[in-house]
C-alpha positions as CSV (number, residue, x, y, z in Angstrom):
1,M,135.1,87.9,118.6
2,K,132.6,86.3,116.3
3,M,133.6,84.2,113.4
4,P,131.9,84.8,110.0
5,G,130.0,81.5,110.1
6,E,128.4,82.4,113.5
7,K,126.5,85.3,112.1
8,K,124.9,83.1,109.5
9,E,124.1,80.5,112.0
10,G,122.3,83.1,114.2
11,E,120.4,84.3,111.1
12,A,119.4,80.7,110.4
13,W,117.9,80.3,113.8
14,R,116.1,83.5,113.5
15,Q,114.5,82.3,110.2
16,V,113.6,78.9,112.0
17,A,111.9,80.8,114.8
18,R,110.1,83.0,112.4
19,Y,108.7,80.2,110.3
20,T,107.8,78.2,113.3
21,A,105.8,81.1,114.6
22,L,104.0,81.1,111.2
23,A,103.2,77.3,111.6
24,V,101.6,78.0,114.9
25,L,99.8,81.2,113.8
26,L,96.9,79.7,111.8
27,P,95.9,77.0,114.3
28,M,96.0,79.4,117.2
29,T,94.0,82.1,115.5
30,T,91.5,79.4,114.5
31,A,91.2,78.0,118.0
32,V,90.9,81.5,119.6
33,G,88.2,82.5,117.1
34,Y,86.2,79.4,117.9
35,G,86.8,79.9,121.7
36,I,85.5,83.4,121.6
37,G,82.5,82.3,119.6
38,Y,81.8,79.5,122.0
39,V,81.8,81.8,125.0
40,L,79.6,84.3,123.2
41,D,77.1,81.5,122.3
42,K,76.9,80.4,125.8
43,A,76.5,84.1,127.0
44,F,73.8,85.0,124.5
45,G,72.1,81.6,124.1
46,T,72.8,81.4,120.3
47,S,74.3,78.7,118.2
48,Y,75.8,80.6,115.2
49,L,78.4,82.9,116.8
50,K,81.0,80.2,117.1
51,I,80.9,79.7,113.3
52,V,81.1,83.4,112.6
53,C,84.1,83.8,115.0
54,L,85.7,80.7,113.7
55,L,85.6,82.1,110.2
56,L,86.9,85.4,111.4
57,G,89.8,83.7,113.2
58,I,90.7,81.8,110.1
59,A,90.6,84.9,108.0
60,S,92.7,86.9,110.4
61,G,95.3,84.0,110.5
62,F,95.6,84.1,106.7
63,V,95.9,87.9,106.6
64,E,98.7,87.8,109.2
65,M,100.4,85.0,107.4
66,I,100.3,86.8,104.1
67,R,101.6,90.0,105.8
68,E,104.5,88.1,107.3
69,L,105.4,86.3,104.1
70,N,105.3,89.6,102.2
71,R,108.0,90.9,104.4
72,D,110.3,88.2,103.1
73,T,110.0,89.5,99.5
C-alpha cells in the first residue's frame, strides 16, 4: 500500500525526467542536423548543406521544446 507522499515523489521524478529530456533535446537535434549535413556535403561535394541542416536541426529542437512546454500549461 502506497503512502500519500510516495505518489508525489513519483510525480516529482517524472517531472525531473521530463525536464532533463528537454535539456538534452536542443543539443541533440543540433548535433544530428549538423551530422546529416556533414554527410550530405561529403556525398555531394558541397559545402553549404551542413549549415542548412544545422539550422533545420536547431529549428526542430525549438519547435519540439515549445510543444513540450505548452503541454505544461
